[in-house]
C-alpha positions, 0 to 999 in steps of 0.5 A: 500500500502506498503512503500519502504524499507529503505536501509542503506548502510554501511561499508559492502557495500562499502569496503567488498561486492563489492571487494568480488564480483570482486574477485569472478567474476575474480576467476569464469573467470579463473576457469570456463572459462566463455565467456566475454559477460557473466561476468556481468551476473556472477557479478550480480548473485554473488551480488544477492547471497551475498546480499540476503543470507548474507547482507540483509537476513531479507529484500528480496526487500532490498537484491534484490536492493542491490544485483544488486548494488553490481554486477553492482558496481563490474563490473563498478569498474573492467571496470574503473580500467582496462581502467585506467591501460591501459591508464596509460600504453599507456601514459608511452610509 
């Protein structure tokens, strides 16, 4: 039986990959006119692509795991920032 891969998170994961997925997702929304329900799917596809082909290209299982982490973290980051900005604007009135 094969053991689970050891996955190390690093500077790349937190500072570069997740904001890059957010940026590419926003570009995809604007340029490709993707309907809102499909945006998290786009974030996960971009996260998987970046993770499997660039960040963790030597370990497929780590790439898949971290790809979903990138995509879901990006979707959560965007949602959280949007909620905070809307709440801040509402309290300023």
